[in-house]
C-alpha positions, 0 to 999 in steps of 0.5 A: 691517859692525858698528863693533866689527868694523871696527878688528879686521879692519884690525888697529887696536888701541884705542891705536896709533902714528901714526909709521912709518919703515921699520916702526912706531915707538912714537910719542913725540908727544902723544895724539890721539883719533879721533871718530865724527861720527855717535855722537860717541864715541871710536873710538881713540887715536893716539900722534902723531909727534914731530919725532924720529919725523919725522926717522926717517921722512925718514931711512928715506925717503932710505935707501929711495930710494937703492935704490928708484930703481934698481929697474926701473919695471915691477918697482916696479909689481909692488909697487903691484899687490900693494898694489892686491890687498891693498886689494881684500881689505880693501875692505869694512872700509876703506870702513866705517872711512872712513864711521865716521871721516869720515862719508861713507856706506858706499857712498862709503867703498867707492867711495873704496877702489875709487878706490885700486884703480883708481889702483893698476891705472893705476900698474902700467900706467904703470910700463911707459910712463914715456916720454921723447922723441927730439929731432932734433939740428941737429948732424950725427951727434948724438943728442938725447933726454930722459929722466925720473929719480925725483925723491926722497923726497916729502911728501904732505899729505892732507885729511880728506874723502878720507882714503885716496884722495888719498894713493893718487893721489900715492903709487902714481904716485910709487912707480912713478916711483921716489920714496919718501914721507912721509905727513902725513894730516889729524889729523881722520881718523888711523885711516884712514891707519893702516889704509892703512899697515898694508896697505902694511907687509903688502905691503912687509915683508921686501922691503928697501923698507919705507921707501918708504911712511912715515907721520907723524901730527901737527899743522901744528906740528911735523910740517907745518911741518917737512915744508914747510920740509925741503930733503930733500923736493923735492916737497910735494903738499898737498890742503886749503884755499886758505889752507893752500895759500898757506902751503905754496906760499910756504914751499916756494917760498922753498926753491926746492922744488916744490909740487903744490897741490889747494885749494878749489873753488867749483864751479858747474853751468849749466842752460840752457833746453834742458837735460833737467831730470830729468838736471840734478836728479839730477846736482845732488843728488849733486854738492851733497849727496853726502859732505854737501857736503864734496868739493872738487868739491861743487856750490856754485852752481847757475846756472839759466836763467830759462826753466827755473827754474820747472820745475827748482827745484821738482823740486830742492826736492822731491828735497832734501826726500826725502834719507834722513839718518842713520848712514852705515853703514846701508843706505839712508842717502844723507847722513851727518854733517859731519866735526865740530862746527866744520864744522856751525858753519861751515855755519850761519854761512855760511847766516846770512850768505847770508840777510843778503845776500838769500838765501831758504831753499828747503829745509833749513837746520837741524841734525838733532836727536838725532844727531851732527854732522848738518845738513840739505842746504840749498838757497837762492835768492840774488842773483848779486852776494851776496858769500858766493857768492864763498866756498867753504862746505865743507858741504851748502849750495848757492846757486841763481842765476837768470840771463837768458842764457848770457853772464850764466851764464858771467860768474857761473860764472867770476866767482869766485876758485876754478877746480876743477870745472864743468859745463853741462847743455844739448842744444845742441852749439853751447852746449856747445862754447862752454862748453868753448872757450878763452872758456868755463869757466876751470876745470881740469875741465869737464863736459857733462851730468854733475855736478861731482863724481865724476872718473875717475882716467884724467884729470888732476885739478886746477884753476886760479886759487886751486885751485892749478894742481896735477894728480894721478892720470891723464894725464901727471901722473906728470911732477910726481914726476920730474925731466927730463933732456935728453941729447945724444950726439956719435957723430962725430969732430968737435965742432960747436957749436949755433947754428953757432958757430965757436970757436977 
């Protein structure tokens, strides 16, 4: 799909508003330009939300919540189903816009939209499965159970690397749970959020529930700060860096609100001596180079047993050297640009530090001449104790660490402050079970013979330690968007007290 046709297909004008509160506002904040990282040209101009626009969005969310929470959950699910159907119709242009504005290849852009569709389907099924528990009461002729109620208007702060999918993880689950919401997307990828809001408006317009989904595009000051400090928003779901999460978590906790944090990942694959080397190479290649290393689940550290290192590393170097780099909208491109110049500079700086700490560049390591914000996928061999290995570099830089044993591999694997995604390649059942046991991987996601990225929506997504502890998408993550209520009903003619207490 040609660049000039993408915006037309999604109903995006050259200058658009970034404020939606039960309908599109004019927007009264400063202008923001969105850039194509491939061509470095301006894609569109956005009038950002002001504090007044934010207030309008919160009011719209509050008003919508008062009615939305009383709509039967299966009926709420039907609205999400319609949004999912609309996403199916817009999959190609929305996927292309993700590629244009963020830089991931078109196949990954469309894959991100498919993830939204999958979450919509999941949420529709969930709308009939918001179960509570029946609990045995110790008192005769009493019934005790727990039930779940909608939490309220929630704030969603999303990052640039998944500019549409991460919003849907939260929005569709929260929507069937009965919550309304305000979305603050990354100002680096604003047009993607406007396209999604247009789709939501298309479905919700005329329903009386237009204020369930609201949008406020703006910077941390004023929009982000207003959102995290707003006592009217009982939950803030935030995706981003560890530093951002520390600020959000602290501010939300200070007002005794809830935060759902999806933060940095310093993900690793362990390759044991009995692993299938071809399988490991393919998995590492996609996990490290896919999305140009800009996934929170991207592979940062490849921990290789010494007995397979001489076989694995040359194959990986050869594979890295053959990756097609170019325009993410072109057929055959596997690696597109980094999202902006700052991302290129960060990757270059991390590589220079790694070399100062004893790293050897095996392949890559340079900017690509004649293109936009491009940097070669880079592989370095580095000592396990190099301080740079403790940090997440959000770019196409992977560290190879050679170890002598499983015990050393696991110590290196767990010896970082982040804990999102992990994997091991082995044909040993015993070794894989050790990795999956309580004394194995300390991450929220643990895989065997598959890479660290590309999680399915059926399992709860999130990590431990500095990754924040949040869980989104599948499993029972819906509970984060609801409040639990324990109910006891006395249907006897007596009033027995718990714990056998006699009073009076």
